[in-house]
N, C-alpha and C positions, 0 to 999 in steps of 0.2 A: 121290610120284608125281603127286598131284593138282597140285602147284605146277608140276612139269615140264610136264604136259599143258596147263595153263593158259598157261604161258609160250610153249610151242610154238604154240598156237592164236593167241596174240596177238603173234607175231613182229614184225609191222609196228608195232604200238603200242609195244612195248618199244624199237623203233628210235628213237622220239622221246626216250626216256630214256637209252638206251645207243646212241649213234650208230654207234660202231665195230662192224661186224658180227662181227669176231673176238672182241672183248670180250663182246658180247652172246651169241654162241654158247657161249663157255666158261662164262659166267655161268649160262646155262640148263642146260648139261650138269652143272655142279656141283650143281644141285638134286637130282640122283640120287646124290650121293656118300654119303649115309647110308642108301641102300636096302640091304636085307639079303636080297634074293631075286635070284638070277641071271637071272630072267626079264626084268628091266629092261634087261639088257645088249643084248637084241635092239633095243629102242627106242633105247637110247643109240647103238648102231651105225648105225641108220637115220638118226637125227638128225645124227650126225657126218658121215655120207656126204653129207647134203644141205646142211649149214651150217658145218661146221668146216673151216678151211683146213689144208693139210698142216703148216704151221708150228705149229699148235696140237694136233696129234695126240698129243703127249706128255701134255697135260692129259687127254685122253680115256683114254689108257692108265692114268694114275694113278687116275682115277675108276673105271674098270673093275676095277682091282686092289683098290681100297677096297671095292667092292661084293662082289667075290669073297671077300675076307677077312671081311666082316661076315656073309655067307651061311654061310661055314664055321663061324664062331663060333656062329651061330644053330643050325646043324644038328649040330655036334659038341660044342661046349662047353656050351651051354645045357642039354641033357639031363643032363649030368654035374652041373651046378650044381643042377638040380631034384632029382636023386637025393640029393645031399649034404644039401640043405635038408630033404627028406622024411625022411631018416634021423635028423635032429636034432629034428624036430617032436615035442614031448612028452617029449623027453629031459630028464633033470634038469640044472639049471644047473651052472655051475662050482663 
């Protein structure tokens, strides 16, 4: 999230490194692809509305899907893993 915020704040500076605005916007959006909280989708949507061309909306949908999947894993699967580990702490070895 911090990298995304930094990149958004420095949009013009990044333009010197990534001149194509479409490539720049997709690069910045991909900084959120490992987020695991759906709250970032609001920021992704706002960024996409301001900077992502219609031809690159597929990339935004992929990023949003990845975020939703990681959020689901964090909220659904991680507690199951924690319970499994806790049940085995102190258990005799094989």
